[in-house]
MARMAR-694757 format. One line per field, with one value per atom (N, C-alpha, C, O): atom name; y, z, x. Coordinates in nm, 2 decimals. Each point is the difference from the previous one (the first is absolute). Layout:
REM MARMAR-694757
atome CA;...
y Y;...
z Z;...
x X;...
***
This chain:
REM MARMAR-694757
atome N;CA;C;O;N;CA;C;O;N;CA;C;O;N;CA;C;O;N;CA;C;O;N;CA;C;O;N;CA;C;O;N;CA;C;O;N;CA;C;O;N;CA;C;O;N;CA;C;O;N;CA;C;O;N;CA;C;O;N;CA;C;O;N;CA;C;O;N;CA;C;O;N;CA;C;O;N;CA;C;O;N;CA;C;O;N;CA;C;O;N;CA;C;O;N;CA;C;O;N;CA;C;O;N;CA;C;O;N;CA;C;O;N;CA;C;O;N;CA;C;O;N;CA;C;O;N;CA;C;O;N;CA;C;O;N;CA;C;O;N;CA;C;O;N;CA;C;O;N;CA;C;O;N;CA;C;O;N;CA;C;O;N;CA;C;O;N;CA;C;O;N;CA;C;O;N;CA;C;O;N;CA;C;O;N;CA;C;O;N;CA;C;O;N;CA;C;O;N;CA;C;O;N;CA;C;O;N;CA;C;O;N;CA;C;O;N;CA;C;O;N;CA;C;O;N;CA;C;O;N;CA;C;O;N;CA;C;O;N;CA;C;O;N;CA;C;O;N;CA;C;O;N;CA;C;O;N;CA;C;O;N;CA;C;O;N;CA;C;O;N;CA;C;O;N;CA;C;O;N;CA;C;O;N;CA;C;O;N;CA;C;O;N;CA;C;O;N;CA;C;O;N;CA;C;O;N;CA;C;O;N;CA;C;O;N;CA;C;O;N;CA;C;O;N;CA;C;O;N;CA;C;O;N;CA;C;O;N;CA;C;O;N;CA;C;O;N;CA;C;O;N;CA;C;O;N;CA;C;O;N;CA;C;O;N;CA;C;O;N;CA;C;O;N;CA;C;O;N;CA;C;O;N;CA;C;O;N;CA;C;O;N;CA;C;O;N;CA;C;O;N;CA;C;O;N;CA;C;O;N;CA;C;O;N;CA;C;O;N;CA;C;O;N;CA;C;O;N;CA;C;O;N;CA;C;O;N;CA;C;O;N;CA;C;O;N;CA;C;O;N;CA;C;O;N;CA;C;O;N;CA;C;O;N;CA;C;O;N;CA;C;O
y 1.97;-0.06;-0.02;-0.05;0.10;0.00;-0.09;0.01;-0.10;-0.09;0.03;0.03;-0.03;0.03;-0.11;-0.12;0.15;-0.10;-0.07;-0.11;0.17;-0.06;-0.04;0.04;-0.12;-0.04;-0.09;-0.10;0.13;-0.09;-0.10;0.03;-0.16;-0.11;-0.08;-0.02;-0.03;-0.09;-0.14;-0.03;-0.04;-0.13;-0.09;-0.08;0.08;-0.09;0.03;-0.08;0.20;0.04;-0.01;0.01;-0.04;-0.01;-0.11;-0.11;0.15;-0.09;0.02;-0.05;0.12;0.02;0.15;0.04;0.04;0.15;0.04;0.09;-0.15;0.04;-0.02;0.08;-0.20;-0.03;0.10;0.05;-0.02;0.09;0.15;0.06;-0.02;0.13;0.01;0.10;-0.20;0.00;0.01;0.07;-0.15;0.01;0.14;0.05;0.01;0.13;0.10;0.09;-0.10;0.10;-0.02;0.10;-0.22;-0.02;0.02;-0.03;0.07;0.03;-0.13;0.01;-0.12;-0.12;-0.02;0.05;-0.12;-0.03;-0.09;-0.11;0.14;-0.08;-0.03;0.09;-0.22;-0.04;-0.04;-0.06;0.10;-0.04;0.08;-0.06;0.19;0.08;0.14;0.05;0.01;0.14;0.08;-0.05;0.18;0.09;0.11;0.05;-0.02;0.10;0.11;-0.02;0.14;0.11;0.13;0.02;0.08;0.13;0.06;-0.01;0.07;0.05;0.11;0.09;-0.08;0.10;0.13;0.10;-0.09;0.12;0.10;0.12;-0.16;0.09;0.02;0.06;-0.10;0.02;-0.13;-0.01;-0.09;-0.13;-0.07;0.02;-0.10;-0.07;-0.11;-0.01;-0.08;-0.12;-0.03;0.04;-0.12;-0.06;-0.14;-0.03;-0.06;-0.13;-0.04;0.04;-0.13;-0.04;-0.13;-0.03;-0.04;-0.12;0.04;0.10;-0.18;0.03;0.00;0.05;-0.12;0.00;0.15;0.02;0.07;0.13;0.08;0.10;-0.15;0.06;-0.01;0.07;-0.15;-0.01;0.11;0.01;0.06;0.11;0.12;0.02;0.05;0.11;0.11;0.06;-0.04;0.09;-0.03;0.09;-0.22;-0.04;-0.02;-0.06;0.11;-0.01;0.07;-0.05;0.16;0.07;-0.02;0.10;-0.22;-0.03;0.02;-0.06;0.15;0.02;0.06;-0.01;0.08;0.07;-0.09;0.04;-0.17;-0.09;-0.04;-0.05;0.08;-0.03;-0.12;0.01;-0.13;-0.13;-0.03;0.00;-0.01;-0.03;-0.14;-0.04;-0.03;-0.13;-0.08;0.05;-0.18;-0.09;-0.11;-0.04;0.01;-0.10;-0.09;0.03;-0.14;-0.10;0.03;-0.04;0.10;0.03;0.12;0.06;-0.02;0.13;-0.01;0.10;-0.21;-0.02;0.02;0.06;-0.12;0.01;0.14;0.05;0.02;0.14;0.09;0.08;-0.11;0.08;-0.03;0.09;-0.21;-0.04;0.07;0.05;-0.04;0.07;0.15;0.06;0.00;0.14;0.02;0.10;-0.19;0.01;-0.01;0.07;-0.16;-0.01;0.12;0.04;0.03;0.12;0.11;0.08;-0.07;0.10;-0.03;0.10;-0.22;-0.04;0.04;0.05;-0.08;0.03;0.15;0.04;0.04;0.14;0.05;0.09;-0.14;0.04;-0.05;0.08;-0.20;-0.05;0.08;0.02;0.04;0.08;0.14;0.08;-0.04;0.14;0.10;0.12;-0.16;0.09;0.07;-0.07;0.19;0.08;-0.05;0.01;-0.05;-0.05;-0.12;-0.02;-0.06;-0.12;0.04;-0.07;0.18;0.04;0.03;-0.03;0.10;0.04;-0.12;-0.01;-0.09;-0.13;-0.07;-0.04;0.03;-0.06;0.07;-0.06;0.20;0.08;-0.03;0.00;-0.02;-0.03;-0.13;-0.03;-0.06;-0.14;0.01;-0.10;0.21;0.01;0.09;0.04;0.00;0.08;-0.07;0.05
z 3.08;0.07;-0.09;-0.11;0.15;-0.08;0.07;0.12;-0.19;0.05;-0.05;-0.12;0.21;-0.03;-0.09;0.02;-0.11;-0.08;0.08;-0.03;0.15;0.09;0.13;0.11;-0.13;0.11;0.10;-0.04;0.17;0.10;0.04;0.02;-0.02;0.03;0.12;0.02;0.06;0.10;-0.06;-0.10;0.17;-0.04;-0.03;-0.10;0.18;-0.02;-0.11;-0.04;-0.02;-0.12;-0.13;-0.11;0.11;-0.13;-0.08;0.04;-0.17;-0.09;-0.01;-0.10;0.19;0.00;-0.02;0.00;-0.01;-0.01;-0.12;0.02;-0.13;-0.12;0.02;-0.03;0.09;0.03;0.10;-0.01;0.11;0.11;-0.06;0.03;-0.11;-0.06;-0.09;0.00;-0.08;-0.08;0.08;-0.03;0.14;0.09;0.06;0.01;0.03;0.06;-0.10;0.04;-0.16;-0.10;-0.03;-0.04;0.06;-0.03;0.13;0.00;0.10;0.13;0.06;0.06;-0.08;0.06;0.14;0.03;0.05;0.14;0.00;-0.06;0.13;0.02;0.14;0.08;-0.04;0.14;0.01;-0.09;0.20;0.02;-0.07;-0.05;0.03;-0.07;0.06;0.04;-0.03;0.05;-0.11;-0.08;0.08;-0.10;0.07;0.10;-0.16;0.05;-0.11;-0.11;0.16;-0.10;0.05;0.12;-0.21;0.04;0.08;-0.03;0.15;0.09;-0.07;-0.06;0.08;-0.07;0.07;-0.05;0.18;0.07;-0.05;0.04;-0.12;-0.06;0.09;-0.05;0.17;0.08;0.04;0.00;0.04;0.04;-0.13;-0.11;0.12;-0.12;-0.05;-0.12;0.21;-0.04;0.10;0.11;-0.16;0.08;-0.05;-0.12;0.20;-0.04;0.07;0.11;-0.18;0.05;-0.07;-0.11;0.17;-0.05;-0.13;0.00;-0.10;-0.13;0.02;-0.08;0.18;0.03;0.02;-0.03;0.08;0.02;-0.13;0.01;-0.12;-0.13;-0.03;-0.09;0.16;-0.02;0.07;-0.02;0.11;0.07;-0.10;-0.09;0.11;-0.09;-0.02;-0.11;0.21;-0.01;-0.12;-0.07;0.04;-0.11;-0.13;-0.10;0.08;-0.13;-0.11;-0.11;0.14;-0.10;0.04;0.03;-0.04;0.05;-0.12;0.01;-0.10;-0.11;0.04;-0.07;0.19;0.05;0.08;0.04;-0.02;0.07;-0.08;-0.11;0.16;-0.06;0.07;0.11;-0.16;0.06;-0.03;-0.11;0.22;-0.02;0.07;-0.02;0.08;0.06;0.03;0.02;-0.02;0.03;0.10;-0.01;0.11;0.10;0.03;-0.03;0.09;0.04;0.13;0.02;0.07;0.14;0.05;-0.06;0.18;0.06;0.03;-0.02;0.07;0.02;-0.12;0.00;-0.11;-0.13;-0.05;-0.06;0.08;-0.04;0.07;-0.06;0.19;0.08;-0.06;0.00;-0.03;-0.06;-0.13;-0.03;-0.05;-0.13;0.02;-0.07;0.17;0.03;0.04;-0.04;0.12;0.04;-0.12;-0.01;-0.08;-0.13;-0.08;-0.06;0.05;-0.07;0.06;-0.07;0.21;0.07;-0.02;-0.03;0.03;-0.02;-0.15;-0.02;-0.07;-0.14;-0.02;-0.08;0.14;-0.01;0.06;-0.05;0.16;0.07;-0.09;-0.02;-0.03;-0.09;-0.13;-0.06;0.02;-0.13;0.03;-0.10;0.22;0.03;0.01;-0.02;0.03;0.01;0.13;0.11;-0.11;0.13;0.07;0.13;-0.20;0.07;-0.07;-0.12;0.19;-0.05;-0.10;-0.10;0.13;-0.09;-0.14;-0.10;0.10;-0.13;-0.08;-0.12;0.19;-0.06;-0.06;-0.12;0.20;-0.05;-0.12;-0.09;0.10;-0.11;-0.13;-0.11;0.12;-0.11;-0.06;-0.12;0.20;-0.05;-0.11;-0.07;0.07;-0.09;-0.12;-0.08;0.06;-0.11;-0.11;-0.10
x -4.71;0.11;0.12;-0.01;0.12;0.12;0.10;0.03;0.03;0.10;0.14;0.01;0.08;0.14;0.05;-0.03;0.12;0.06;0.11;0.04;0.00;0.10;-0.08;0.04;-0.14;-0.08;0.07;0.07;-0.07;0.06;-0.10;-0.12;0.16;-0.09;0.05;0.11;-0.21;0.03;0.03;-0.05;0.13;0.05;-0.12;0.00;-0.10;-0.11;-0.10;-0.08;0.10;-0.08;0.07;-0.07;0.19;0.08;-0.06;-0.03;0.00;-0.06;-0.15;-0.06;0.00;-0.14;-0.03;-0.12;0.22;-0.02;-0.08;-0.08;0.09;-0.07;-0.15;-0.08;0.04;-0.14;-0.05;-0.12;0.19;-0.04;-0.02;-0.10;0.19;-0.01;-0.12;-0.07;0.04;-0.12;-0.13;-0.09;0.09;-0.12;-0.01;-0.11;0.22;-0.01;-0.05;-0.08;0.13;-0.05;-0.15;-0.06;0.01;-0.14;-0.09;-0.12;0.19;-0.07;-0.06;-0.11;0.17;-0.05;0.06;0.10;-0.18;0.04;0.12;-0.01;0.11;0.12;0.02;0.02;-0.01;0.02;0.15;0.06;0.00;0.14;0.10;0.10;-0.12;0.09;0.00;-0.11;0.23;0.01;0.06;0.08;-0.12;0.05;0.09;-0.04;0.15;0.09;0.00;0.03;-0.06;-0.02;0.06;0.02;-0.01;0.04;-0.11;-0.12;0.15;-0.10;-0.07;0.06;-0.20;-0.08;0.00;-0.04;0.09;0.00;0.11;-0.01;0.10;0.10;0.12;0.10;-0.10;0.12;0.06;0.13;-0.20;0.05;0.05;-0.06;0.17;0.04;-0.08;-0.03;-0.01;-0.07;-0.12;0.00;-0.09;-0.10;-0.03;0.02;-0.07;-0.03;-0.13;-0.04;-0.04;-0.13;-0.04;0.05;-0.14;-0.06;-0.08;-0.07;0.08;-0.07;-0.15;-0.07;0.02;-0.14;-0.05;-0.12;0.20;-0.04;-0.04;-0.07;0.12;-0.03;-0.15;-0.05;-0.02;-0.15;-0.07;-0.13;0.19;-0.06;-0.03;0.07;-0.18;-0.04;0.11;0.01;0.08;0.11;0.09;0.05;-0.04;0.09;-0.07;0.06;-0.19;-0.07;0.08;0.00;0.06;0.08;0.15;0.07;-0.02;0.13;0.10;0.11;-0.14;0.09;0.13;0.10;-0.10;0.12;0.09;0.11;-0.15;0.09;0.12;-0.01;0.13;0.12;0.06;0.07;-0.09;0.04;0.15;0.04;0.04;0.14;0.04;0.11;-0.21;0.03;-0.13;-0.10;0.12;-0.10;0.05;0.12;-0.20;0.04;-0.11;-0.12;0.15;-0.11;-0.06;-0.12;0.19;-0.05;0.06;0.09;-0.13;0.05;0.15;0.08;-0.03;0.14;0.08;0.11;-0.15;0.07;-0.01;0.10;-0.21;-0.01;0.10;0.06;-0.04;0.09;0.14;0.09;-0.06;0.13;0.02;0.11;-0.21;0.01;0.02;0.09;-0.15;0.02;0.15;0.06;-0.01;0.14;0.09;0.10;-0.13;0.08;0.00;0.10;-0.22;-0.01;0.08;0.07;-0.07;0.08;0.15;0.07;-0.03;0.14;0.04;0.11;-0.20;0.04;0.01;0.08;-0.16;0.01;0.13;0.06;-0.02;0.12;0.12;0.10;-0.10;0.10;0.02;0.10;-0.22;0.00;0.04;0.01;0.02;0.04;-0.11;0.03;-0.15;-0.12;0.00;0.02;-0.06;-0.02;-0.12;-0.01;-0.09;-0.13;-0.05;0.02;-0.09;-0.07;-0.10;-0.02;-0.06;-0.11;0.06;-0.06;0.17;0.05;0.05;-0.02;0.07;0.04;-0.12;0.00;-0.11;-0.12;-0.06;-0.05;0.05;-0.06;0.08;-0.06;0.19;0.09;-0.03;0.03;-0.09;-0.03;-0.11;-0.02;-0.05;-0.12;0.03;-0.09;0.22;0.03;0.07;0.04
***
């Protein structure tokens, strides 16, 4: 799991992000948190899901997850996605995916 140095955070998680990131890296169960990351299908820009999903066998090898945002609930995750889309438009990027990929360089 790779975390962007320019991580977008929901308001309700500010101040707790370091603890949440440590738990995510140790594959611990986190309740009340959503992860926003670069979509793994290669075409969509972003995907978000409840951190509880990381316990599914599909995510055992989650080294490829590029995390660009954390939120407390689905509503906040949608708000973070909107902020990322806005930031990519403000930055003059042709696509949201290219903006998010640049967040990891």
